[in-house]
N, C-alpha and C positions, 0 to 999 in steps of 0.2 A: 656580610650578606643578610644574616639573621637580624641585625640591628636595623638594616634598611627595610626589611620586610615588616618588622614590628612597627617601625615608623609609619609605613604606608597604611597598616591596619589601624593605627591610632588616628591617622588623617581621615580614613573612611568612617571610623566610628564617630568622629566629630561631625562629619557631614551628615551622617544619618541622624545624629542628635539634633542638628539644626533643622532638618526637615520635620521632625516631630514637634519641635518648638514652633515652627511656622504653622503646623496644623492646629496646635493648641491655641495659638493667637487667633486664627480664623474662627475656631469654635467659640472662643471667649467673646468674640465680636459678632456672634450670630451668623457667621458665614460658613458653617460646616459643609464642605463639599460633598460629604457622604450622605447628606440629607436630600440632595437633588434627585428627583425621581425620573425626569425625562428631559430630552432636548430635541427640538424639531430640526432635523437635518434635511436640507433641500437638495444638496449636491455632494458628490464626492470629488476628490482632487483631479483625477484624470478626466472625469466628465467635464469639469470646468475647462481644463486645458484643451480637450478635443473640440469643445463648442465655444471657444473664446469669441469668435466672430459674432455670435448671437448673444452671448452673455455679457460682453463688455459693457460696463456702465450699469449693469443690473445688480440688484441685491441678491446675495446668496447666503446660505448658512451651512457651515461645515462643522464637523467635530472630529477630534483625533488627538494624537499625542504630540506634545512639543518635543522636537528632536534637536533643534538648535535655536539659539536666542542671542540677539545682539542688541544691547541697550546703548542708545546714543543720545543721552540727554532727554530732549522733549519728544523724540521719536525712536522707535525700535523696529527691528525685524525679528520674526520667529518663523520657523518652519514646522508645519503640522503634518503628521503622517496619519493617513487613514487606510481603509481597506485597499484602495486602488493605488496608492503611492503617497506623494507628498506635495504640498503647495506652500508657497511663501505668503506671509501676511505682513502688511505694514501697519504698525500700531503707533498712533500719534496721540500725545496727551490731550491736545486740544480737541481731538475727535471723540475720544471715549470718556473724557473727564479726568480731572486730576486725581481723585480718590481711586478710581478704577485703574488709572495708570500706575499708581503706587502699588496696587494689588498685583498688577501684571508684572512689575519689576521683581516682585518677590516669588513669582512662579519659578519652578525648577524644570530642568530637562526631565522628561518622563511624565510630567503632569498631563492629564487629559483635559482638554478645553473645548469649548464651543465658541466659534467665531462667526459673527455676522458682519457683512460689509459688501462693498461694491467691487466687481471684478475690473481690474485694470492691468496695464503693462508698465513695468518700471522703465527708466531710461536705458537700462542695460538689456531690455527686451524680455524680462522674465514675467510671465503671467502670475499675478498676485491678487490678494484680496486686501482692499483698503478697509481696515477694521473700523466698525462703528460700535462694536461690543465684543469684549473678550470675557468669557465666563469660565471659571474653574469648575469642572464637573467631577473630578476625582483627583485626590492628591497622591502622588507617587512617593512612598516612604523609602523606597530602595533606590540605588544608584545604577543607572544603565552602564554597560561597558563603554569605554571611550570610543567614540564614533570612528575615528580614523583607523584604529586597529581592529575595530569590530569584535564580534564574538567568534573566535576561531577554535577554541578548545572543544573538540568534538564530544568529549564526555559531558561537559557542561551543556553543550547545545542539545544533546539528546535528553538529559535529565531536566533541563529547564527550557522546554520547547517554547514556552511563552516568551522568554527573552530572545530566543533564536528567531522567532517570527517577527519580533519588534526590530531586531537589528539587521536581519538579512532578508532583503526583499525577494531574492531569488528563492529562498526557502518558502516564503509565503506563496510565491508563484507556483512552486511545485505542488503544494497542497491544494491550491485552487484548481490546478490541472487535474489532480487526483479526483477531486469531486466531480469535475466535468467528465472525466473518463468513465467513472461509474455510472453517471447519468446517461452518457452516450450509449453504454452497453445496454442499459435498461431500455432506452428508446429504441434501439435496434431490435432487441429480442421481442419487445412488446409489439413492434411493427410486423414481426414474423409470426405472430399469433401465440407466443409463449405467455404463460401465466406465472407471475411471481408468487412464491409460497414461502412459508416459514416452517422449519422443522425443529425438533428438540435439540438443545445443546447438552443437556444432562441425559445420558443414555445408559441402560443396563449393559449393553454390549457395544463397544466401540469398534466398528468395522468399516470397511470400504476403502481402506488404504493400509499400506505397510508402515505402521508407526506405533510407538509406545505411547499409550494414553496417560493423561493425568487422572488421578483417582480422587474422589471426594465422597461425601456421605450425606444422605437425606436423613435428617433428624426425625422428621415427622413420620417417615415410612420405616425408619431404622433399616435402611438398605444402602449398601455401597453402590455407587454409580461412577461413571466415567464422563469426562468432557469429550465431546465428539471429536474424532480425528478426520472425518469427512462428512459430506452431506448425502452420500450416495444411497444408502440402504433405505432411508425414509422416502427419498424422492422416487425410487423405484416402486415402493409401495403405492405411490400415487398414480404411477403409470398403470399398475395392476387395477387400480380403482377407476380407470377410465379418463384421467386427466392426461391428454395425449401429448401436451407440450408444457413442461414445467421447468422453472429455474429458481435458484436461490443464490443470493450473494450474502455470505455470512462468515463469521469468525469460526475457525477451527483451531484445535489445540493439540500440539504434538510435543511430548516430553522428550525433547532432543536438544542437541547443542545449538549454540549461536554461531553464525558466520556472516559473511557479507551477503549471503543469499538465503539465510535461514533465520527465522524468528519463531519461538515456540508457539506464539499465537499469530495467526495471519488471516488474510481475507481470501476466500475462495469463491469463485463462481462455478456452480455445477448446474448443468441442464441435461434434460432427457427428452427425447422425441420418439414417439411410437412410430413404427412402420418405416424406419430407416436403419442404416448401418454405419460402420465407421467411415465409409466413403462420404456419406452425407454429412458426418461430423467434420471431416476435413474441409469440405466446401464451406460449411457454416463457420468454422474456425477462421479460415482465410478471410471471409467476408466481414466477420466481427473485427478482426485486427485492422483491416483496411478502412472500414467505416469509422472506427474510433479515431484512428490516426488522422484521417481526413477531416472529421468533424471537429476534433479538439485542436489539432496542430495546423490544419489547412494543407497538409501534404502527406504523401505516403513514402517519401524519402526521409528516413530518420537518421539523424546524426547521433551515434552512440560512441563516446570517446573519440578515437581517431578513425572510426569506421562508419561508412554510410550503409544503412540497412535499407534494402529495397523491398517494401511491402506490396508494391504494385504488380510485379510479375508473379506468375504461378509459383507457389512454394515447391521446392524439390521434394520428391517422394522416394524414399529408399527403404527396403526391408532392413532389419537389423543385421541379417546375414550378409546382405550386399554392402552395407555400410562398413562392416568389419573387413570385408574383402577390399573395398575401395580405399580405405584409409589406413589399414594395418597389413594389407596383403596376406590375410589369413583366411583360407577357404574352409569355412565351417559347414558348408553344404554337404560335405561327405561324412561328417561326424555322426556316428550312429549310437555310440555308447557313452556312459559317464566316464569310463576309463580313458577313452580316446580324447574326450574333452579335457580331462585333467592333465593328460600328457601334453596337450597344446599349451595349457596354462603354465605348466612346468617349464616348457621350452621358452616361453616368453616372460618368465619370472613374474607371473601374475598370482598373487596370493589368493587362496580359497580355503574354505573350511571343509572338514570331512563330510558334512551333511550335504554339501552342494552337489547338484546334479548337472546334467548336460546344459540345460537351459540357464541355470545360474552362472555357469562358466562363460557362456556366450555373453550374458549381460555384463559380467566382470571385464571381459575383453573389450566390450563396447565402451564401458566407462573409462577404462584405462587408455585406450588408443583413439577413440572416435570423438567423444564429447567435445574435447578442446578444439576440434577442427570445424565444428558446426557453428559458423558465424552467421551466414545468411539463413533465412527461414527454411527449415528442413523438417519434413515429417519422417520420423523413424517408425516403420510399420512392422507388424507381425512379430510381436514379442513372444518369447517362449512361454509355454503354459505354466511352468514352475513359478514364474514371477507375476502371473496374471490370473489370480484366483476368481475374478469376477467377469472375465471376458470370454466370448464364445471361441471355441476352437475353430481353426480353419478346416472346412470340410475336406480340402485336398491334402492337408498335412496336420493331423491332430497334435503334433508336438508344438505347434505354434498357434497363436490366437489372433483374432481380428482386433488388434489394438495398435494405437500409435501414440507417440509423444511428439510434440512440436518443440524443436530446439531453435533458439535464436541467441546470438552472442554467447555461445557455449552453455546456455542455461535451458533447462526444461521449462517451457512456458505453458504447456497444456498436456493433458493425458486423456485419452479417449478410447472407447471400446464399441464394438458390436456387443451389446450387453448379453450376458449369459442368462437365458430364461428357462433353462432345463433344470427343474428342482432336484432331480436325481443326480445330475452332473454337479450341480452346485453343492449338494450335501457332500459328495466325494471330495470336492476341492476344499470345503471347510474342514473336513476331517483330516485331510492332508496337512492343512495349516495347523490344526490342533497337535498333530505329531511334531511339527516343527517347534511349536510352543513348548512342548514337553522336553524338547532337546535344548531349550534355552533361548529360542528366538523370541524376544520380547515384542517384536513388531508383527508377529504372525496374527492372523485373524482367528476368532473363535466361531464355533457353530452358533448361528443365530436362528433359533427355531421359529420365531415369529416371522422372520423374513422368508424362510423356507416355506412356511405355511402360506404366505402371500403368493410366492411363485407357484405353489400348487393350485392356486385358483386360476392361474393362467396369466402370463405377461406377454404382450405382443412383441414381435421383433422390435428392438429398440436400440437407438444409438444414444450414447451418453458422452459427455465431455466435462472435464474440470480444467479451469483456467486460473492460474495464480494471479490475483489482481495486483499484488504488490510487485511482482516481477514485471507485469505489463506496465505498471506505472514507472518502474525503474527504466524500462526501455524508452518510454515516450517522454521522459523528463531528463534523460541522459544522466541518471543517478547511479553511481558505482556500487552503492551498498543499500541493502534493504532498510537499514535504519534511517536512511535519508528520505524514505517515502512513508515511514510510519510516524504518525504524530507523537506517539508515546511508546517507543520500542522497549522491549524487555531489558532491564538493567539490574545488575546486582546491587542490593541495598548498600548504602554507604556505611551503615553501622554493623555490617557483617564482617 
């Protein structure tokens, strides 16, 4: 097996050597492809196919990568792949000239070419281009994976996304959809009167979520800072300043593990709207999901794996207490003390830490018994105050907050509050978080004095929501893992 592998590597090395020799020959003959500055493209492949009736017999100019090539004496066929797909070209010696035909025959799979010619249909009915010119625009010095087997090694696919995009059209389609999804979100929010803003990524106090931050250092200021873990606290400052509807779509960074649904850096949409509450955010959230699905996919019936997700009907709304009762048959409504909560956890063999309080236990029960049951869109409302340091308490029950999370396909897709705007209450919550930090909770928030100062100037009643863009893209592209929707996911270095 080792000898076979060594033999294959020697074959590859020889092929790579031949490609560099071809490049040198071109350069020696004054035909260096890397010196070409531009090429005028008039059409893309799918555009030609979609408009064949009007383009037949007309001259077009395309550019792309040679994916297959069949040389047959005086005439040949090649298949060129561009942004939209691929199209066949018929290349005849008598049409492009003998010297140019010799150059074409030396071109390799993976080379980038420009082709001019007339649109026609072959005897077998394939829409093609009858080439009058084939121009080498860039030489490929590497060898693409064998087309029949494709690029299937996921580790290589993620590390070499450029090759993945070349070899797997469905991957390219996913990332084209991702771009359209983000554009659609912007279009909807802009139409609702929201203003897009940008806030700092390097911050002295990383707050707004329960997460461990990355740390770095400003040389010029000689100060330690953090990469942001959320967008929340700066966007709320803008609400204080009178910008009544704001949103940001940006990268956030959390120093945590990797999984099929977690990447240490990811894209988050956060928006804040003055003079509304978490019910307003529920309505907005539903509308955003429906709008984006309809605009990008043309339907609100989403196929994810073997399940059809219905985004058209009203999303189910359950309190966390009711959800634990519905799916685990545990009545938490009568629990009054931490000890009672821990007794229930013990009974159901749910692990907790000594520092955990009643609200923490409820959340652990929810995570253990309920999350996996939430396939169709469901708002889980009224989270315990212990796990919601930035949400308003419910006036009717201060043990709980006006907060919800949206779950679809067992995943949290959004997190929203009636935002806490009482600076005195907020300081007490921050200080409680500081106590947790002192007990070893690396995800707890710290007191943010400038944010408290902003609240003391007066923040109107406000609704806020965060939506994970990557998970939304996973849902709308039927992608099982977050790495499938990140162009360049976090990977361990090969030399480590």
